[in-house]
Steps between C-alpha positions, in 0.01 A plus 500: 500500500438871464775746417542861596556780248872423471447128433613373842299212644256596773439234762167451666669428831452765762784676678487255795546202269778674310672578831463135609652381171788748532569391859491130408718564193758662726484209746536241222793691349684512834414144607759224466225241539123479508276212603141467379259352755131416518384699801143363511391358833724714718340685787591863563699390808697243298570756227625750761719229657642409159570863410680543834722198433577622150565856615757369751690358203469821293233353272184677379175305456238656276159381390420662168257453213645288220440762233700756698772245580526406132534867399770548762687188387500619138608850606785345704614299196393167653277375218549127581361567850163607357406137426500397868281785619158338491241445769510674837869553566724661756859592423788468745773733376853451633778752451796315646560130530339315208353213700367702796141557376457138394650371828272713721191412295590130500539504879162674533341240270644211704335636814164619361458290184384824336660737254653262247775634276389501137813637331809709560704757313874496563703768326273495194457119484156352570486182710196275537362391839751214529785738422373742765495218758854400400609861542342502846714201602827673414706596803534868582787704362674498838485119520632465145786741574593315818498169310726654237736630767509156661571337166782743430638470853514117508798460260689778678442331835625170357806671354577670832470164679730331248760777527484489878554123492799534267655774714439301817662189349792710373550657845488157667753365249735796561463457875581127475796571274626767744475254793686238296781746424531606867511137611800427281 
C-alpha cells in the first residue's frame, strides 16, 4: 500500500467507497444485532417488499460488497464478524430488539423460501445459521415481559386467595360464635 509524505496509508478506494464504509461502520456500531443473508434470487419487487417489512420494524437492510463490509466490520471493532462476510450478502441491521431482524427475515423465508440467514451478530457475538434461526424463534420483548409479569403475579394471586379464604373462615367463625353467645 502506498503512503503519503507523512507516512499515513493511502487507500485506493475512492471517496464513494470510503463514504459507504463510513456509513456502514456507523450502522454496525449502533446496531444491537445484524443478520447476514444470501440475497441471490430475489426479484426487485421482493427486495422492496422485504425492505418495507424491515423498515416497519426499524431495521435497515443493505446490500454491500464484501470487501467494504469487512472494512466496516474491522473499523467498528467487530473482527469476528469478518469471517461470515463471504459471497453475495445482505445485512439486516437492527437497533432495538435483538431478535427482530432474525424474526422478520425468518418469516420472509418461510413464505418465499428465499433469503436464507447465513449468520448473525448479537452484541458482538457471532452466531451461525442455526443460531440465527434459534434467535428468530425467540418471542418478542413484549411477550417475554408479559410472561415475566404473569409469573410474578401468580404467587401474589395465590397468596391473596389464601388470605381471603382465611379471613372469610375467621369471619364465619366469629359470626357463629356471636350467634352462639346470643342464643345462650
